[in-house]
Every structure is written in C-alpha cells, then in structure tokens.
C-alpha positions as CSV (number, residue, x, y, z in Angstrom):
1,M,10.3,-1.3,-41.6
2,M,11.8,0.8,-38.7
3,G,8.4,2.4,-37.9
4,K,6.9,-0.8,-37.0
5,S,9.7,-1.8,-34.8
6,L,9.6,1.7,-33.3
7,M,5.7,1.5,-32.5
8,T,6.3,-2.1,-31.2
9,G,8.9,-0.8,-28.8
10,V,7.0,2.3,-27.6
11,S,3.9,0.1,-27.0
12,V,6.0,-2.4,-24.9
13,G,7.7,0.6,-23.1
14,L,4.1,2.0,-22.1
15,T,2.9,-1.3,-21.1
16,V,5.7,-2.2,-18.8
17,G,5.6,1.5,-17.4
18,A,2.0,1.2,-16.6
19,A,2.4,-2.1,-14.7
20,A,5.3,-0.8,-12.8
21,F,3.3,2.2,-11.8
22,E,0.2,0.2,-10.6
23,L,2.5,-2.1,-8.8
24,S,4.3,0.8,-6.8
25,R,0.8,2.3,-6.0
26,R,-0.5,-0.9,-4.8
27,T,2.4,-1.3,-2.4
28,Q,2.0,2.2,-1.0
29,R,-1.7,1.6,-0.3
30,S,-1.0,-1.6,1.4
31,K,1.7,0.1,3.7
32,R,-1.0,2.8,4.4
33,K,-3.6,0.2,5.4
34,L,-0.9,-1.6,7.6
35,K,-0.1,1.6,9.4
36,A,-3.9,2.4,9.9
37,R,-4.5,-1.1,11.3
38,A,-1.5,-1.0,13.6
39,G,-2.8,2.4,15.0
40,K,-6.3,1.1,15.7
41,A,-4.8,-2.1,17.3
42,L,-2.4,0.3,19.6
43,R,-5.3,2.2,20.5
44,S,-7.4,-0.7,21.3
45,V,-4.7,-2.1,23.6
46,G,-4.4,1.2,25.3
47,D,-8.3,1.4,25.8
48,F,-8.0,-2.2,27.3
49,M,-5.1,-1.4,29.6
50,D,-7.1,1.8,30.8
51,E,-10.2,-0.3,31.6
52,L,-8.0,-3.0,33.3
53,S,-6.3,-0.4,35.4
54,D,-9.9,1.0,36.4
55,M,-10.9,-2.5,37.5
56,F,-8.1,-2.8,39.9
57,R,-8.7,0.6,41.6
C-alpha cells in the first residue's frame, strides 16, 4: 500500500518539477529575445540619427 502512494508522490513531483523547469527556461528565452530586439531597435535609431545629421550638413 505504501509503495503505491510513494510512486504516486514521485510521479507527481517529477511532473511538477519538469513543468517548473520548462516555465523557467521559457522566461529566460523571452528575456533574451527582448534584449536582442531592444538592441536592434537602438541600432536602428542610431543609424537613423546618423542619416538625419548627414542630411543637415
């Protein structure tokens, strides 16, 4: 009887742990994507400002 409840507890623990691990990885990936997109946007604005300053010369 104890073996069945032990196996149920272990399987629930593994499932919850795997879900938590996947969720934490997903948030890290989204942070990296956000940083990459912000970097691209800053470079784009910088290029635009350079072009704009060249037009006024």
